N, C-alpha and C positions, 0 to 999 in steps of 0.2 A: 538285477532286479528291474531296472528300467526297461530292458528288452522283454522280459517275461510279461510285465504289466502291459507294455505296448502291444505285444502279440495277443494277449488275452482280451484287450479292448477291441482290437481289430476283428477277432473271431468270436467275440462275445462269450468268452469262457469264464464262467463263474467258479470260484469266488474271486478270482484275480482281476476280472474286468472292472470291478467296482473299487478296487484299491487305488489309492493315490500314491504317487511316488513321494517318499518322505524327503524333507530337506536334509542335506548332509549334516548340518549342525544338530539335528534331532535324531540322527541315525547312528546307532552303536552296534557293537558286536552281538548284544542280546537280540536286537531287532533282526539282524542279519541271520542269526542262527534260527530264530523263530520262523522267518520267511522261508528259509531253506527247508526246515522241517515240514512246514505246511505244503511246500511245493513237492517234496519227496512223497508225502502222504497222498497228495492228489495224483501224481504220476503213477504211483504204485496201483492205485485203484483203476486208473485208466488202462494200464498195461494188463492187469488181471482181467478186466472186463473185455478187452479186445481178444485176449487169449481164449477165454471161455466162449466168446461169440464165434470165433473161427472154428473151435471144436464142435460147437453145436451145429454148425452148417456143414459138417463133414460126415461121411459115412465110411464104414469099414467094408472093403471089398476083397474078395478072394484073389489069390494069385492067378487063378485060371481066368477070371474076369478081366484082370489087368492085362494079361497076355492077349485076350480076345480084343480088348479095346485098342491095344498097341497095334495088333494086326490090322484092324480096320483103319486106323489112322495112316499107317505106312503103306497099306495096299491100295489106297485111293490114288 
């Protein structure tokens, strides 16, 4: 948790950047499970967003066009 919060503060990643590291005496298994659930939720959103963004920036090309591009690359 310390590492995740420190990295979030460095790169200004919300909602984790504004969290404070809890004192060990105030930190139990429920808090750990909640933090892990929140982190998993955030990471899933991040991964799905990056995946859809990369698909949005791609285009489908025919095998003939691929062959043509390959020819021009290696013929140079």
